[in-house]
N, C-alpha and C positions, 0 to 999 in steps of 0.2 A: 423523581421525587431524589432527596439528598441522603444517603446510605443510614445517618440515625433515625430521619422518618419512616423509613425504610424497616431499618429492624426492629421500631418500633410495632410495626404496623403487622411484622410476620408474627411474633413476640403474641398480640392481640386475639390474631385469627388463630394463631395454634392452640390461642387458652380457650378461644370459642366452641372446639373440637374435643375440650376434655373430658369425658362422661363423667367426672368424679367430683370436676369441678363445675356444673352445671345442677348436680344433687346438690352442690353442698350451699352455690351459690340461693339456690331458689329458697332456702333456708334460712337466710339470712334477712330480717327484716327492714333495719337500716340498708342494705343494697339495693329491697326489693320499692326501698321508696323510692330510691333514686332511679332505676331503671322507668317509676312510673316516667320522669319529663318524656322517654320516648316510647312506653306502653300502656294503651290504655289502660289496663287491668288483664286479670287474671280471666276473667269473666265476660259474654258476650251483652251482659247488660252494663257491666262497664263501658263497653267500645259504644256499646246503643245511645249510654248518654253524652258520652264527649264525641260523638257523629250530632247529635242533637244540637249542643251549642256550636261547632262546624257549623253545620246546616243555615241557623240561625246567622250568622257572621260572614253569609254568600257563599262559602265552599259545598261543592259535595265532595261525595269521601270515597275509598275503598278501604272494604274490611278485608282482614285477614286474621285470619285465625293459626298462628304458631305451633309451629310442629316440623320439623325436620326428619323427628329419630323416629319416626316408626319403624318398626320391628316385624310385625308380622302382619298377615293376611286382615285377622280381625281387628286390631289397630287400623288400617287403612278405611275398614267401615266404618268405625265410630267415625273419622276423619270424615267421612259422604256424609254420616249422620248431619255432625255440627251443619258442615253448610249447608245443608238442606231445614235445616232449623234460623240458620241465620237468614235464606232465604226469604222464609217465612217471614222470621220476626221484622225484614226492612220494611216487607210490605205492612205488616200488623203496624208500625209507627210509622209509615209513612215517611223514611229516611231517605233522601236524596242519595244515593250509591248503588253500587255493586260490589261484587267481591273478586277476590288475586287470588288464588289456589297454586299452590307450589303440589307438584309432580311425583316428587317425593312422599308426601302426605297421605297422594293416591297410590305408590307401591312402584315406584318406576326403579327403585333400586333392588326391589323385587321382582320383579317382573311388568315388562314394557304391557301385555294387554290387561294384566291386571291393572292398571294405571290407567289406561286409558280408557277402561270399563268405569272405574269407578270419578273416572274427570267425567266421562259421557254422561252419568247422571247427576253430576249436580250441573254440568250445563245445559242440560235437559229440561231441570225445577226452573231455569234461570230464564230458559229459553217462555214456558209454561207459563210464568210470570210478567215474561215484557223486558227481563234484563238482560245482564252481560256477567262476562267471568274474563276476568283475564289471569292467562296463564302465565304463573311468576319464570325471570329464568333464571337459574341457579347454577354450578360450578358448570365450569367448559364439557371436564367428561357426559356432563346430560344433557348438553347445548343444542346437538341433532337430535336426540332421540325426543328432546319436548318441544325442538320443531316441527319435529313427524309428527306431534298427536293433538299437535296446535293444527296445524293442515288436515288431518283425519276430522276433528271435531268443525273446524269452518266447512267442510264439504259438507259437513249434515245438518250443520245448525247457524252457518253465514256469519258476517262481519256485526248483524248488531247483535249478537250475541255471545261470540268467542275471541278471542286478540291475543296477542302475544308480547313479550316484553326483550329487547335485544338491549347487550351493552356493550357500548363504544369503547369500552379495552380493548376485547378485540377482533384480533386482524383480520375476521371474516366478516363482521358486522355490518358492511358497506354493503358488500355482496347479497350477506341477507337482506338487507332492507329495502333492494331493491329489486327482490327475489317475494318478498312475500308483499310486496306492496300493486306488485303485477298481478298478485294470486288475487286483490283485495283485501287484505289481511290488517285490522288495526293493529298498529305498534304504542307500546310506550318504552321512551327512548331515553335510556339512563347510563349514567358509567362505568357504574358495575362496583358491587363490595365486596367483591369476592376475590382471595391473594392468586394468582394467575402466575404460572410462570412465562420465559420468556420466550418459549415455543410456540404461546399460542398470545398472547395478549405486550401490549407494549410495555415494558414498565418507565417509560418517562410521562410524569402527568401531561407535558406541553401535548405529547403525539395523542393520548388519551381524548382531548378536548378537541386536537384538530380533527380527530375522528366524527366522535360529536357534530360535529358543527358539521361534518359533511353529509353526516348520514342525518342531520336535521333539514338539510337541505332537500333529501334523497324524499323526506317523507312531506315536508310541504309541499313539494313538486305532486305528490303522487295525485290530489284531488280528496286523500278517502280521511277525518277525521282521526287524529294521531295524538297522544299524547307527550308530551317535554319535559321529563322528569330531571329538571336540578333543583337546586338551591344558590348556585355562582352566581353573580347578577352578571357576570362578563358570558355567561353562555343564552342567559333571558334576554339580555341586550342584544345580542348577536342575532340571535328568534327574530326578536321584533323587530328589527333590521332589515331582516332579510323577506320577511312574510308581507312588511310596507311595500318594500320593493316588488316584489308580485303581485301585490293587490289584491294581498288576503283581507275579508272582511276580519275584525273582530268574531271569537266564535269558530273560529276556521279547525280551530288545535284548541287543544290547553294544558293549561300547566300543570304539574303532578309534584306535590311536594310533600315527606316526612313527617308523622303525626310527634310533636317536638322541637321541629325544627324550624329555624326562621321565619316561626308567625307572624312578622312587623312586612315582612317581604311576600307573605301569600296573601295580608290585609291589604299591603297596598297596591297591587296588583287585579285583584278583587274590585277595588276604587278606581279602578284606572279602565275596567270594562272587561276584566279578561277573565275566563273560565279557572279556574285553579281546582285539583281535584286533590285530597289529602287523603294518604296510606298510612290506614286507621287499623295497626296492632292491636292484638289479645292474646291470653292466654297463660297458661301456665309453664311452658318451654321458653318463653321470652329469650334466655339466656343467651343465646348464637346468633340474635338478632339484636341483641344489645352489647355485644360485643363488638361488631361489627360498625355499629352507628360509634361507638369510641374509636374502632379501627381510624373511621374516616376521617377526624379531627385531631390532632393534638387535646387542641384544647376541652374537648368532653371528659379528658381523662380526667385534667385538671376539673372541671364541674362533677364527678362523682366521687375524686378526695376529696374534697372540701367540704361535698353532704354528706358526705360516710362516716367523718372525721367528727362532724357535726353533731350529725345524728346518733 
């Protein structure tokens, strides 16, 4: 990563954590309008409407209620209630999709046992409904705690109802991928949207990409159904080529992508017969997620500025 890009990304990630800016951003209609490219809306029904359209285009989804800033135990219980309502609503409308859950929403930064109890309620309800919960990965200080919770839930509910996320930006990820696959845990592999230090992560994009490919091969060799999460056409081409060399059938894994990014690529893969799942976020606490999307690609920043001043 060149110094200018690194500085820009660092600045955007810093801004994503500023509480005052979060409050300000959510009160600026023009900015909220631009954010709708990446966020389905603030209400559950906004996400349901977006999902119906994606389902009609042949894609499955993963719903995500945005809220990384829970401050007390009572707020974690409200998040659990939201997810229980969401699982019910998915059934009611017949949406083809599951849910993604961040453990910080469940209280991981407050008390690990609290987070486990809250996440267990969500996974238990998903299991009762024959559904699945993807436990999202967050910044590296909570990587081990997150995987500990995933393992505990997997022991109780099995691979049909709970899975993990790994980020190829981290040095530890290939070892984690091998261990989780050996335990029968399904994985969503992504590059990682968090700014990490060189003590835990590769600073250079080329190394992140190469680790992604190494981990992809581990996943595809495991015989489990995993998600390869990328918009990078080189990563997609390498994945398809490796799957063909290994004799894997289409449908042995799925590609996963973000709402509002590379819809053309999503549709092309579907037309070619590859399963595609779109990650659909919603909620009033959209600011940190939105800023991470801007940090990933400089072109996103120009898109925002153009639309902001036009709006």
